[in-house]
PQR file of N, CA, C, O and H, with PARSE charges and radii, in Angstrom:
ATOM      1  N   MET A   1       0.843  -1.179   0.000 -0.4000 1.5000
ATOM      2  CA  MET A   1       0.000   0.000   0.000 -0.0000 2.0000
ATOM      3  C   MET A   1       0.890   1.245   0.000  0.5500 1.7000
ATOM      4  O   MET A   1       1.853   1.343   0.760 -0.5500 1.4000
ATOM      5  N   GLN A   2       0.541   2.188  -0.870 -0.4000 1.5000
ATOM      6  CA  GLN A   2       1.329   3.411  -0.958 -0.0000 2.0000
ATOM      7  C   GLN A   2       1.012   4.315   0.231  0.5500 1.7000
ATOM      8  O   GLN A   2      -0.074   4.268   0.809 -0.5500 1.4000
ATOM      9  H   GLN A   2      -0.242   2.109  -1.488  0.4000 1.0000
ATOM     10  N   SER A   3       1.990   5.127   0.567 -0.4000 1.5000
ATOM     11  CA  SER A   3       1.747   6.067   1.660 -0.0000 2.0000
ATOM     12  C   SER A   3       0.812   7.177   1.195  0.5500 1.7000
ATOM     13  O   SER A   3       0.642   7.407  -0.002 -0.5500 1.4000
ATOM     14  H   SER A   3       2.872   5.165   0.098  0.4000 1.0000
ATOM     15  N   LEU A   4       0.230   7.838   2.133 -0.4000 1.5000
ATOM     16  CA  LEU A   4      -0.731   8.899   1.838 -0.0000 2.0000
ATOM     17  C   LEU A   4      -0.084  10.038   1.061  0.5500 1.7000
ATOM     18  O   LEU A   4      -0.694  10.598   0.150 -0.5500 1.4000
ATOM     19  H   LEU A   4       0.368   7.651   3.105  0.4000 1.0000
ATOM     20  N   VAL A   5       1.142  10.380   1.416 -0.4000 1.5000
ATOM     21  CA  VAL A   5       1.828  11.487   0.743 -0.0000 2.0000
ATOM     22  C   VAL A   5       2.118  11.137  -0.715  0.5500 1.7000
ATOM     23  O   VAL A   5       1.927  11.971  -1.600 -0.5500 1.4000
ATOM     24  H   VAL A   5       1.638   9.926   2.156  0.4000 1.0000
ATOM     25  N   SER A   6       2.575   9.916  -0.971 -0.4000 1.5000
ATOM     26  CA  SER A   6       2.881   9.544  -2.347 -0.0000 2.0000
ATOM     27  C   SER A   6       1.610   9.456  -3.187  0.5500 1.7000
ATOM     28  O   SER A   6       1.640   9.786  -4.372 -0.5500 1.4000
ATOM     29  H   SER A   6       2.729   9.239  -0.252  0.4000 1.0000
ATOM     30  N   GLN A   7       0.497   9.019  -2.602 -0.4000 1.5000
ATOM     31  CA  GLN A   7      -0.768   9.015  -3.329 -0.0000 2.0000
ATOM     32  C   GLN A   7      -1.202  10.440  -3.656  0.5500 1.7000
ATOM     33  O   GLN A   7      -1.717  10.702  -4.743 -0.5500 1.4000
ATOM     34  H   GLN A   7       0.473   8.751  -1.639  0.4000 1.0000
ATOM     35  N   PHE A   8      -0.998  11.352  -2.725 -0.4000 1.5000
ATOM     36  CA  PHE A   8      -1.361  12.757  -2.934 -0.0000 2.0000
ATOM     37  C   PHE A   8      -0.537  13.363  -4.066  0.5500 1.7000
ATOM     38  O   PHE A   8      -1.079  14.037  -4.941 -0.5500 1.4000
ATOM     39  H   PHE A   8      -0.580  11.140  -1.841  0.4000 1.0000
ATOM     40  N   VAL A   9       0.775  13.123  -4.047 -0.4000 1.5000
ATOM     41  CA  VAL A   9       1.647  13.657  -5.093 -0.0000 2.0000
ATOM     42  C   VAL A   9       1.284  13.050  -6.435  0.5500 1.7000
ATOM     43  O   VAL A   9       1.258  13.755  -7.444 -0.5500 1.4000
ATOM     44  H   VAL A   9       1.216  12.575  -3.336  0.4000 1.0000
ATOM     45  N   GLN A  10       1.006  11.762  -6.467 -0.4000 1.5000
ATOM     46  CA  GLN A  10       0.649  11.100  -7.716 -0.0000 2.0000
ATOM     47  C   GLN A  10      -0.668  11.648  -8.273  0.5500 1.7000
ATOM     48  O   GLN A  10      -0.792  11.839  -9.483 -0.5500 1.4000
ATOM     49  H   GLN A  10       1.027  11.188  -5.647  0.4000 1.0000
ATOM     50  N   SER A  11      -1.644  11.902  -7.409 -0.4000 1.5000
ATOM     51  CA  SER A  11      -2.915  12.447  -7.884 -0.0000 2.0000
ATOM     52  C   SER A  11      -2.749  13.863  -8.423  0.5500 1.7000
ATOM     53  O   SER A  11      -3.424  14.243  -9.380 -0.5500 1.4000
ATOM     54  H   SER A  11      -1.543  11.748  -6.426  0.4000 1.0000
ATOM     55  N   ILE A  12      -1.858  14.646  -7.819 -0.4000 1.5000
ATOM     56  CA  ILE A  12      -1.594  15.992  -8.329 -0.0000 2.0000
ATOM     57  C   ILE A  12      -0.959  15.925  -9.712  0.5500 1.7000
ATOM     58  O   ILE A  12      -1.284  16.729 -10.585 -0.5500 1.4000
ATOM     59  H   ILE A  12      -1.310  14.337  -7.042  0.4000 1.0000
ATOM     60  N   LEU A  13      -0.062  14.975  -9.912 -0.4000 1.5000
ATOM     61  CA  LEU A  13       0.585  14.840 -11.217 -0.0000 2.0000
ATOM     62  C   LEU A  13      -0.378  14.328 -12.287  0.5500 1.7000
ATOM     63  O   LEU A  13      -0.213  14.657 -13.462 -0.5500 1.4000
ATOM     64  H   LEU A  13       0.201  14.322  -9.202  0.4000 1.0000
ATOM     65  N   GLU A  14      -1.373  13.536 -11.909 -0.4000 1.5000
ATOM     66  CA  GLU A  14      -2.349  13.016 -12.867 -0.0000 2.0000
ATOM     67  C   GLU A  14      -3.467  14.009 -13.173  0.5500 1.7000
ATOM     68  O   GLU A  14      -4.164  13.861 -14.177 -0.5500 1.4000
ATOM     69  H   GLU A  14      -1.506  13.269 -10.955  0.4000 1.0000
ATOM     70  N   MET A  15      -3.646  15.010 -12.328 -0.4000 1.5000
ATOM     71  CA  MET A  15      -4.769  15.926 -12.451 -0.0000 2.0000
ATOM     72  C   MET A  15      -4.831  16.675 -13.782  0.5500 1.7000
ATOM     73  O   MET A  15      -5.914  16.747 -14.362 -0.5500 1.4000
ATOM     74  H   MET A  15      -3.079  15.130 -11.512  0.4000 1.0000
ATOM     75  N   PRO A  16      -3.729  17.240 -14.305 -0.5600 1.5000
ATOM     76  CA  PRO A  16      -3.851  17.953 -15.588  0.2800 2.0000
ATOM     77  C   PRO A  16      -4.354  17.060 -16.717  0.5500 1.7000
ATOM     78  O   PRO A  16      -5.126  17.509 -17.564 -0.5500 1.4000
ATOM     79  N   GLY A  17      -3.927  15.810 -16.736 -0.4000 1.5000
ATOM     80  CA  GLY A  17      -4.416  14.892 -17.769 -0.0000 2.0000
ATOM     81  C   GLY A  17      -5.900  14.626 -17.650  0.5500 1.7000
ATOM     82  O   GLY A  17      -6.604  14.544 -18.657 -0.5500 1.4000
ATOM     83  H   GLY A  17      -3.300  15.445 -16.048  0.4000 1.0000
ATOM     84  N   LYS A  18      -6.376  14.493 -16.435 -0.4000 1.5000
ATOM     85  CA  LYS A  18      -7.809  14.260 -16.224 -0.0000 2.0000
ATOM     86  C   LYS A  18      -8.631  15.488 -16.614  0.5500 1.7000
ATOM     87  O   LYS A  18      -9.695  15.364 -17.220 -0.5500 1.4000
ATOM     88  H   LYS A  18      -5.805  14.559 -15.617  0.4000 1.0000
ATOM     89  N   PHE A  19      -8.128  16.678 -16.260 -0.4000 1.5000
ATOM     90  CA  PHE A  19      -8.825  17.897 -16.680 -0.0000 2.0000
ATOM     91  C   PHE A  19      -8.844  18.020 -18.199  0.5500 1.7000
ATOM     92  O   PHE A  19      -9.849  18.439 -18.773 -0.5500 1.4000
ATOM     93  H   PHE A  19      -7.263  16.779 -15.767  0.4000 1.0000
ATOM     94  N   LEU A  20      -7.763  17.664 -18.841 -0.4000 1.5000
ATOM     95  CA  LEU A  20      -7.708  17.722 -20.300 -0.0000 2.0000
ATOM     96  C   LEU A  20      -8.692  16.744 -20.919  0.5500 1.7000
ATOM     97  O   LEU A  20      -9.364  17.086 -21.893 -0.5500 1.4000
ATOM     98  H   LEU A  20      -6.947  17.323 -18.374  0.4000 1.0000
ATOM     99  N   ASP A  21      -8.794  15.534 -20.377 -0.4000 1.5000
ATOM    100  CA  ASP A  21      -9.761  14.565 -20.890 -0.0000 2.0000
ATOM    101  C   ASP A  21     -11.184  15.087 -20.759  0.5500 1.7000
ATOM    102  O   ASP A  21     -11.990  14.933 -21.678 -0.5500 1.4000
ATOM    103  H   ASP A  21      -8.248  15.257 -19.586  0.4000 1.0000
ATOM    104  N   ILE A  22     -11.495  15.697 -19.635 -0.4000 1.5000
ATOM    105  CA  ILE A  22     -12.838  16.240 -19.423 -0.0000 2.0000
ATOM    106  C   ILE A  22     -13.089  17.429 -20.343  0.5500 1.7000
ATOM    107  O   ILE A  22     -14.178  17.566 -20.900 -0.5500 1.4000
ATOM    108  H   ILE A  22     -10.841  15.821 -18.889  0.4000 1.0000
ATOM    109  N   ALA A  23     -12.083  18.292 -20.504 -0.4000 1.5000
ATOM    110  CA  ALA A  23     -12.254  19.489 -21.339 -0.0000 2.0000
ATOM    111  C   ALA A  23     -12.444  19.133 -22.805  0.5500 1.7000
ATOM    112  O   ALA A  23     -13.103  19.870 -23.539 -0.5500 1.4000
ATOM    113  H   ALA A  23     -11.198  18.181 -20.052  0.4000 1.0000
ATOM    114  N   LEU A  24     -11.881  18.017 -23.241 -0.4000 1.5000
ATOM    115  CA  LEU A  24     -11.985  17.632 -24.646 -0.0000 2.0000
ATOM    116  C   LEU A  24     -13.264  16.871 -24.969  0.5500 1.7000
ATOM    117  O   LEU A  24     -13.498  16.548 -26.133 -0.5500 1.4000
ATOM    118  H   LEU A  24     -11.346  17.418 -22.645  0.4000 1.0000
ATOM    119  N   THR A  25     -14.103  16.572 -23.970 -0.4000 1.5000
ATOM    120  CA  THR A  25     -15.333  15.837 -24.255 -0.0000 2.0000
ATOM    121  C   THR A  25     -16.343  16.695 -25.005  0.5500 1.7000
ATOM    122  O   THR A  25     -16.964  16.215 -25.952 -0.5500 1.4000
ATOM    123  H   THR A  25     -13.912  16.835 -23.024  0.4000 1.0000
ATOM    124  N   ASP A  26     -16.522  17.940 -24.610 -0.4000 1.5000
ATOM    125  CA  ASP A  26     -17.402  18.859 -25.333 -0.0000 2.0000
ATOM    126  C   ASP A  26     -17.026  20.296 -24.995  0.5500 1.7000
ATOM    127  O   ASP A  26     -16.350  20.539 -23.995 -0.5500 1.4000
ATOM    128  H   ASP A  26     -16.017  18.331 -23.840  0.4000 1.0000
ATOM    129  N   PRO A  27     -17.453  21.243 -25.809 -0.5600 1.5000
ATOM    130  CA  PRO A  27     -17.071  22.649 -25.593  0.2800 2.0000
ATOM    131  C   PRO A  27     -17.594  23.245 -24.285  0.5500 1.7000
ATOM    132  O   PRO A  27     -16.949  24.123 -23.711 -0.5500 1.4000
ATOM    133  N   VAL A  28     -18.730  22.790 -23.814 -0.4000 1.5000
ATOM    134  CA  VAL A  28     -19.287  23.338 -22.571 -0.0000 2.0000
ATOM    135  C   VAL A  28     -18.384  22.981 -21.394  0.5500 1.7000
ATOM    136  O   VAL A  28     -18.158  23.807 -20.510 -0.5500 1.4000
ATOM    137  H   VAL A  28     -19.254  22.077 -24.280  0.4000 1.0000
ATOM    138  N   SER A  29     -17.870  21.755 -21.380 -0.4000 1.5000
ATOM    139  CA  SER A  29     -16.962  21.350 -20.306 -0.0000 2.0000
ATOM    140  C   SER A  29     -15.696  22.197 -20.323  0.5500 1.7000
ATOM    141  O   SER A  29     -15.210  22.617 -19.272 -0.5500 1.4000
ATOM    142  H   SER A  29     -18.054  21.083 -22.098  0.4000 1.0000
ATOM    143  N   ALA A  30     -15.168  22.444 -21.504 -0.4000 1.5000
ATOM    144  CA  ALA A  30     -13.967  23.275 -21.610 -0.0000 2.0000
ATOM    145  C   ALA A  30     -14.248  24.690 -21.108  0.5500 1.7000
ATOM    146  O   ALA A  30     -13.429  25.272 -20.396 -0.5500 1.4000
ATOM    147  H   ALA A  30     -15.563  22.103 -22.357  0.4000 1.0000
ATOM    148  N   LEU A  31     -15.395  25.239 -21.475 -0.4000 1.5000
ATOM    149  CA  LEU A  31     -15.762  26.581 -21.038 -0.0000 2.0000
ATOM    150  C   LEU A  31     -15.924  26.643 -19.517  0.5500 1.7000
ATOM    151  O   LEU A  31     -15.483  27.602 -18.883 -0.5500 1.4000
ATOM    152  H   LEU A  31     -16.060  24.767 -22.053  0.4000 1.0000
ATOM    153  N   LEU A  32     -16.555  25.626 -18.937 -0.4000 1.5000
ATOM    154  CA  LEU A  32     -16.741  25.600 -17.489 -0.0000 2.0000
ATOM    155  C   LEU A  32     -15.410  25.498 -16.760  0.5500 1.7000
ATOM    156  O   LEU A  32     -15.229  26.125 -15.716 -0.5500 1.4000
ATOM    157  H   LEU A  32     -16.913  24.848 -19.453  0.4000 1.0000
ATOM    158  N   ILE A  33     -14.483  24.724 -17.288 -0.4000 1.5000
ATOM    159  CA  ILE A  33     -13.162  24.614 -16.665 -0.0000 2.0000
ATOM    160  C   ILE A  33     -12.424  25.945 -16.747  0.5500 1.7000
ATOM    161  O   ILE A  33     -11.790  26.362 -15.778 -0.5500 1.4000
ATOM    162  H   ILE A  33     -14.629  24.214 -18.135  0.4000 1.0000
ATOM    163  N   LEU A  34     -12.502  26.613 -17.892 -0.4000 1.5000
ATOM    164  CA  LEU A  34     -11.836  27.912 -18.034 -0.0000 2.0000
ATOM    165  C   LEU A  34     -12.439  28.969 -17.116  0.5500 1.7000
ATOM    166  O   LEU A  34     -11.710  29.754 -16.509 -0.5500 1.4000
ATOM    167  H   LEU A  34     -13.018  26.274 -18.679  0.4000 1.0000
ATOM    168  N   VAL A  35     -13.759  28.992 -17.011 -0.4000 1.5000
ATOM    169  CA  VAL A  35     -14.416  29.973 -16.133 -0.0000 2.0000
ATOM    170  C   VAL A  35     -14.058  29.690 -14.676  0.5500 1.7000
ATOM    171  O   VAL A  35     -13.784  30.618 -13.915 -0.5500 1.4000
ATOM    172  H   VAL A  35     -14.351  28.355 -17.503  0.4000 1.0000
ATOM    173  N   GLY A  36     -14.059  28.425 -14.286 -0.4000 1.5000
ATOM    174  CA  GLY A  36     -13.689  28.072 -12.921 -0.0000 2.0000
ATOM    175  C   GLY A  36     -12.256  28.449 -12.604  0.5500 1.7000
ATOM    176  O   GLY A  36     -11.966  28.966 -11.526 -0.5500 1.4000
ATOM    177  H   GLY A  36     -14.282  27.671 -14.905  0.4000 1.0000
ATOM    178  N   ALA A  37     -11.357  28.190 -13.547 -0.4000 1.5000
ATOM    179  CA  ALA A  37      -9.957  28.545 -13.333 -0.0000 2.0000
ATOM    180  C   ALA A  37      -9.793  30.063 -13.236  0.5500 1.7000
ATOM    181  O   ALA A  37      -9.002  30.553 -12.430 -0.5500 1.4000
ATOM    182  H   ALA A  37     -11.592  27.770 -14.424  0.4000 1.0000
ATOM    183  N   ALA A  38     -10.535  30.803 -14.051 -0.4000 1.5000
ATOM    184  CA  ALA A  38     -10.459  32.265 -14.000 -0.0000 2.0000
ATOM    185  C   ALA A  38     -10.978  32.795 -12.663  0.5500 1.7000
ATOM    186  O   ALA A  38     -10.378  33.698 -12.081 -0.5500 1.4000
ATOM    187  H   ALA A  38     -11.178  30.405 -14.706  0.4000 1.0000
ATOM    188  N   LEU A  39     -12.086  32.242 -12.177 -0.4000 1.5000
ATOM    189  CA  LEU A  39     -12.633  32.693 -10.899 -0.0000 2.0000
ATOM    190  C   LEU A  39     -11.672  32.410  -9.749  0.5500 1.7000
ATOM    191  O   LEU A  39     -11.453  33.266  -8.892 -0.5500 1.4000
ATOM    192  H   LEU A  39     -12.573  31.508 -12.650  0.4000 1.0000
ATOM    193  N   VAL A  40     -11.103  31.215  -9.733 -0.4000 1.5000
ATOM    194  CA  VAL A  40     -10.156  30.872  -8.672 -0.0000 2.0000
ATOM    195  C   VAL A  40      -8.902  31.739  -8.780  0.5500 1.7000
ATOM    196  O   VAL A  40      -8.378  32.205  -7.768 -0.5500 1.4000
ATOM    197  H   VAL A  40     -11.281  30.519 -10.429  0.4000 1.0000
ATOM    198  N   GLY A  41      -8.424  31.952 -10.000 -0.4000 1.5000
ATOM    199  CA  GLY A  41      -7.226  32.765 -10.191 -0.0000 2.0000
ATOM    200  C   GLY A  41      -7.427  34.209  -9.764  0.5500 1.7000
ATOM    201  O   GLY A  41      -6.567  34.785  -9.099 -0.5500 1.4000
ATOM    202  H   GLY A  41      -8.849  31.573 -10.822  0.4000 1.0000
ATOM    203  N   VAL A  42      -8.548  34.794 -10.139 -0.4000 1.5000
ATOM    204  CA  VAL A  42      -8.826  36.182  -9.773 -0.0000 2.0000
ATOM    205  C   VAL A  42      -9.002  36.308  -8.260  0.5500 1.7000
ATOM    206  O   VAL A  42      -8.478  37.242  -7.652 -0.5500 1.4000
ATOM    207  H   VAL A  42      -9.247  34.326 -10.679  0.4000 1.0000
ATOM    208  N   ALA A  43      -9.734  35.379  -7.650 -0.4000 1.5000
ATOM    209  CA  ALA A  43      -9.929  35.434  -6.203 -0.0000 2.0000
ATOM    210  C   ALA A  43      -8.595  35.282  -5.471  0.5500 1.7000
ATOM    211  O   ALA A  43      -8.352  35.973  -4.481 -0.5500 1.4000
ATOM    212  H   ALA A  43     -10.159  34.620  -8.144  0.4000 1.0000
ATOM    213  N   SER A  44      -7.738  34.395  -5.941 -0.4000 1.5000
ATOM    214  CA  SER A  44      -6.427  34.214  -5.313 -0.0000 2.0000
ATOM    215  C   SER A  44      -5.564  35.459  -5.474  0.5500 1.7000
ATOM    216  O   SER A  44      -4.860  35.849  -4.543 -0.5500 1.4000
ATOM    217  H   SER A  44      -7.935  33.834  -6.745  0.4000 1.0000
ATOM    218  N   ALA A  45      -5.611  36.081  -6.639 -0.4000 1.5000
ATOM    219  CA  ALA A  45      -4.821  37.287  -6.870 -0.0000 2.0000
ATOM    220  C   ALA A  45      -5.290  38.436  -5.976  0.5500 1.7000
ATOM    221  O   ALA A  45      -4.466  39.157  -5.414 -0.5500 1.4000
ATOM    222  H   ALA A  45      -6.183  35.764  -7.396  0.4000 1.0000
ATOM    223  N   VAL A  46      -6.596  38.608  -5.843 -0.4000 1.5000
ATOM    224  CA  VAL A  46      -7.127  39.678  -4.992 -0.0000 2.0000
ATOM    225  C   VAL A  46      -6.764  39.428  -3.536  0.5500 1.7000
ATOM    226  O   VAL A  46      -6.345  40.351  -2.837 -0.5500 1.4000
ATOM    227  H   VAL A  46      -7.265  38.021  -6.300  0.4000 1.0000
ATOM    228  N   PHE A  47      -6.918  38.196  -3.069 -0.4000 1.5000
ATOM    229  CA  PHE A  47      -6.571  37.871  -1.687 -0.0000 2.0000
ATOM    230  C   PHE A  47      -5.074  38.077  -1.444  0.5500 1.7000
ATOM    231  O   PHE A  47      -4.686  38.599  -0.400 -0.5500 1.4000
ATOM    232  H   PHE A  47      -7.258  37.446  -3.637  0.4000 1.0000
ATOM    233  N   GLY A  48      -4.245  37.677  -2.384 -0.4000 1.5000
ATOM    234  CA  GLY A  48      -2.812  37.889  -2.244 -0.0000 2.0000
ATOM    235  C   GLY A  48      -2.447  39.356  -2.213  0.5500 1.7000
ATOM    236  O   GLY A  48      -1.601  39.770  -1.421 -0.5500 1.4000
ATOM    237  H   GLY A  48      -4.560  37.253  -3.232  0.4000 1.0000
ATOM    238  N   TYR A  49      -3.074  40.143  -3.065 -0.4000 1.5000
ATOM    239  CA  TYR A  49      -2.827  41.583  -3.093 -0.0000 2.0000
ATOM    240  C   TYR A  49      -3.217  42.229  -1.760  0.5500 1.7000
ATOM    241  O   TYR A  49      -2.468  43.042  -1.218 -0.5500 1.4000
ATOM    242  H   TYR A  49      -3.761  39.806  -3.708  0.4000 1.0000
ATOM    243  N   LEU A  50      -4.383  41.866  -1.238 -0.4000 1.5000
ATOM    244  CA  LEU A  50      -4.820  42.426   0.034 -0.0000 2.0000
ATOM    245  C   LEU A  50      -3.921  41.979   1.184  0.5500 1.7000
ATOM    246  O   LEU A  50      -3.621  42.765   2.083 -0.5500 1.4000
ATOM    247  H   LEU A  50      -4.991  41.206  -1.678  0.4000 1.0000
ATOM    248  N   SER A  51      -3.495  40.722   1.153 -0.4000 1.5000
ATOM    249  CA  SER A  51      -2.613  40.217   2.206 -0.0000 2.0000
ATOM    250  C   SER A  51      -1.266  40.915   2.181  0.5500 1.7000
ATOM    251  O   SER A  51      -0.746  41.300   3.228 -0.5500 1.4000
ATOM    252  H   SER A  51      -3.739  40.084   0.422  0.4000 1.0000
ATOM    253  N   LEU A  52      -0.697  41.082   0.996 -0.4000 1.5000
ATOM    254  CA  LEU A  52       0.584  41.781   0.901 -0.0000 2.0000
ATOM    255  C   LEU A  52       0.446  43.238   1.330  0.5500 1.7000
ATOM    256  O   LEU A  52       1.350  43.780   1.967 -0.5500 1.4000
ATOM    257  H   LEU A  52      -1.120  40.770   0.146  0.4000 1.0000
ATOM    258  N   GLY A  53      -0.659  43.873   0.995 -0.4000 1.5000
ATOM    259  CA  GLY A  53      -0.893  45.242   1.434 -0.0000 2.0000
ATOM    260  C   GLY A  53      -0.996  45.352   2.943  0.5500 1.7000
ATOM    261  O   GLY A  53      -0.499  46.310   3.534 -0.5500 1.4000
ATOM    262  H   GLY A  53      -1.393  43.433   0.478  0.4000 1.0000
ATOM    263  N   ALA A  54      -1.640  44.372   3.570 -0.4000 1.5000
ATOM    264  CA  ALA A  54      -1.750  44.380   5.029 -0.0000 2.0000
ATOM    265  C   ALA A  54      -0.386  44.179   5.674  0.5500 1.7000
ATOM    266  O   ALA A  54      -0.069  44.844   6.660 -0.5500 1.4000
ATOM    267  H   ALA A  54      -2.043  43.593   3.090  0.4000 1.0000
ATOM    268  N   VAL A  55       0.420  43.280   5.140 -0.4000 1.5000
ATOM    269  CA  VAL A  55       1.764  43.047   5.685 -0.0000 2.0000
ATOM    270  C   VAL A  55       2.619  44.302   5.499  0.5500 1.7000
ATOM    271  O   VAL A  55       3.331  44.714   6.415 -0.5500 1.4000
ATOM    272  H   VAL A  55       0.162  42.739   4.339  0.4000 1.0000
ATOM    273  N   PHE A  56       2.547  44.900   4.322 -0.4000 1.5000
ATOM    274  CA  PHE A  56       3.303  46.122   4.065 -0.0000 2.0000
ATOM    275  C   PHE A  56       2.881  47.230   5.031  0.5500 1.7000
ATOM    276  O   PHE A  56       3.729  47.928   5.586 -0.5500 1.4000
ATOM    277  H   PHE A  56       1.969  44.565   3.578  0.4000 1.0000
ATOM    278  N   SER A  57       1.595  47.388   5.226 -0.4000 1.5000
ATOM    279  CA  SER A  57       1.091  48.425   6.116 -0.0000 2.0000
ATOM    280  C   SER A  57       1.485  48.150   7.567  0.5500 1.7000
ATOM    281  O   SER A  57       1.742  49.082   8.329 -0.5500 1.4000
ATOM    282  H   SER A  57       0.906  46.820   4.775  0.4000 1.0000
ATOM    283  N   LEU A  58       1.532  46.887   7.944 -0.4000 1.5000
ATOM    284  CA  LEU A  58       1.847  46.533   9.322 -0.0000 2.0000
ATOM    285  C   LEU A  58       3.314  46.779   9.656  0.5500 1.7000
ATOM    286  O   LEU A  58       3.631  47.282  10.734 -0.5500 1.4000
ATOM    287  H   LEU A  58       1.323  46.130   7.325  0.4000 1.0000
ATOM    288  N   PHE A  59       4.209  46.426   8.735 -0.4000 1.5000
ATOM    289  CA  PHE A  59       5.636  46.473   9.045 -0.0000 2.0000
ATOM    290  C   PHE A  59       6.375  47.695   8.500  0.5500 1.7000
ATOM    291  O   PHE A  59       7.368  48.116   9.094 -0.5500 1.4000
ATOM    292  H   PHE A  59       3.952  46.017   7.859  0.4000 1.0000
ATOM    293  N   PHE A  60       5.929  48.264   7.408 -0.4000 1.5000
ATOM    294  CA  PHE A  60       6.732  49.280   6.738 -0.0000 2.0000
ATOM    295  C   PHE A  60       6.160  50.685   6.824  0.5500 1.7000
ATOM    296  O   PHE A  60       6.757  51.611   6.275 -0.5500 1.4000
ATOM    297  H   PHE A  60       5.122  47.922   6.925  0.4000 1.0000
ATOM    298  N   ARG A  61       5.046  50.879   7.478 -0.4000 1.5000
ATOM    299  CA  ARG A  61       4.475  52.217   7.641 -0.0000 2.0000
ATOM    300  C   ARG A  61       4.087  52.401   9.102  0.5500 1.7000
ATOM    301  O   ARG A  61       2.901  52.374   9.431 -0.5500 1.4000
ATOM    302  H   ARG A  61       4.561  50.127   7.923  0.4000 1.0000
ATOM    303  N   PRO A  62       5.072  52.589   9.988 -0.5600 1.5000
ATOM    304  CA  PRO A  62       4.766  52.598  11.421  0.2800 2.0000
ATOM    305  C   PRO A  62       3.947  53.800  11.891  0.5500 1.7000
ATOM    306  O   PRO A  62       3.211  53.674  12.870 -0.5500 1.4000
ATOM    307  N   GLY A  63       4.043  54.945  11.244 -0.4000 1.5000
ATOM    308  CA  GLY A  63       3.342  56.127  11.730 -0.0000 2.0000
ATOM    309  C   GLY A  63       2.037  56.394  11.036  0.5500 1.7000
ATOM    310  O   GLY A  63       1.519  57.507  11.129 -0.5500 1.4000
ATOM    311  H   GLY A  63       4.641  55.047  10.449  0.4000 1.0000
ATOM    312  N   SER A  64       1.482  55.424  10.344 -0.4000 1.5000
ATOM    313  CA  SER A  64       0.297  55.700   9.540 -0.0000 2.0000
ATOM    314  C   SER A  64      -1.010  55.399  10.257  0.5500 1.7000
ATOM    315  O   SER A  64      -2.073  55.509   9.645 -0.5500 1.4000
ATOM    316  H   SER A  64       1.904  54.521  10.269  0.4000 1.0000
ATOM    317  N   GLY A  65      -0.972  55.024  11.526 -0.4000 1.5000
ATOM    318  CA  GLY A  65      -2.197  54.728  12.262 -0.0000 2.0000
ATOM    319  C   GLY A  65      -2.938  55.992  12.649  0.5500 1.7000
ATOM    320  O   GLY A  65      -2.449  57.103  12.442 -0.5500 1.4000
ATOM    321  H   GLY A  65      -0.109  54.935  12.023  0.4000 1.0000
ATOM    322  N   ARG A  66      -4.108  55.816  13.207 -0.4000 1.5000
ATOM    323  CA  ARG A  66      -4.888  56.972  13.649 -0.0000 2.0000
ATOM    324  C   ARG A  66      -4.279  57.542  14.912  0.5500 1.7000
ATOM    325  O   ARG A  66      -3.710  56.816  15.727 -0.5500 1.4000
ATOM    326  H   ARG A  66      -4.506  54.914  13.375  0.4000 1.0000
ATOM    327  N   SER A  67      -4.402  58.834  15.063 -0.4000 1.5000
ATOM    328  CA  SER A  67      -3.907  59.471  16.288 -0.0000 2.0000
ATOM    329  C   SER A  67      -4.959  59.303  17.377  0.5500 1.7000
ATOM    330  O   SER A  67      -6.143  59.160  17.075 -0.5500 1.4000
ATOM    331  H   SER A  67      -4.863  59.424  14.401  0.4000 1.0000
ATOM    332  N   PRO A  68      -4.548  59.319  18.618 -0.5600 1.5000
ATOM    333  CA  PRO A  68      -5.538  59.181  19.704  0.2800 2.0000
ATOM    334  C   PRO A  68      -6.465  60.400  19.740  0.5500 1.7000
ATOM    335  O   PRO A  68      -6.072  61.488  19.319 -0.5500 1.4000
ATOM    336  N   PRO A  69      -7.680  60.225  20.237 -0.5600 1.5000
ATOM    337  CA  PRO A  69      -8.606  61.363  20.286  0.2800 2.0000
ATOM    338  C   PRO A  69      -8.117  62.419  21.276  0.5500 1.7000
ATOM    339  O   PRO A  69      -7.434  62.091  22.246 -0.5500 1.4000
ATOM    340  N   PRO A  70      -8.460  63.669  21.037 -0.5600 1.5000
ATOM    341  CA  PRO A  70      -8.038  64.725  21.981  0.2800 2.0000
ATOM    342  C   PRO A  70      -8.725  64.532  23.326  0.5500 1.7000
ATOM    343  O   PRO A  70      -9.851  64.039  23.405 -0.5500 1.4000
ATOM    344  N   GLU A  71      -8.032  64.927  24.363 -0.4000 1.5000
ATOM    345  CA  GLU A  71      -8.581  64.773  25.710 -0.0000 2.0000
ATOM    346  C   GLU A  71      -9.668  65.823  25.946  0.5500 1.7000
ATOM    347  O   GLU A  71      -9.553  66.966  25.503 -0.5500 1.4000
ATOM    348  H   GLU A  71      -7.118  65.328  24.299  0.4000 1.0000
ATOM    349  N   ALA A  72     -10.711  65.418  26.643 -0.4000 1.5000
ATOM    350  CA  ALA A  72     -11.798  66.347  26.965 -0.0000 2.0000
ATOM    351  C   ALA A  72     -11.376  67.241  28.123  0.5500 1.7000
ATOM    352  O   ALA A  72     -10.659  66.801  29.022 -0.5500 1.4000
ATOM    353  H   ALA A  72     -10.804  64.489  27.003  0.4000 1.0000
ATOM    354  N   LYS A  73     -11.820  68.498  28.104 -0.4000 1.5000
ATOM    355  CA  LYS A  73     -11.460  69.450  29.171 -0.0000 2.0000
ATOM    356  C   LYS A  73     -12.569  69.620  30.134  0.5500 1.7000
ATOM    357  O   LYS A  73     -12.442  70.381  31.093 -0.5500 1.4000
ATOM    358  H   LYS A  73     -12.403  68.856  27.374  0.4000 1.0000
TER
END
């Protein structure tokens, strides 16, 4: 019996071939795969952009926070 990690790596390597087989069955399948890949790609890019912006703001702009409210007299 193969280990879990080797099965996982093997399934990842087989995945592009399986997607290609499904995409070549009919044009609708190919379109659905492309739309799904675009949605995942765009969502990942936006999340990465926001995450990098948060890290940049946290570490490289120390004085950019709000100032404390003025004291009441």
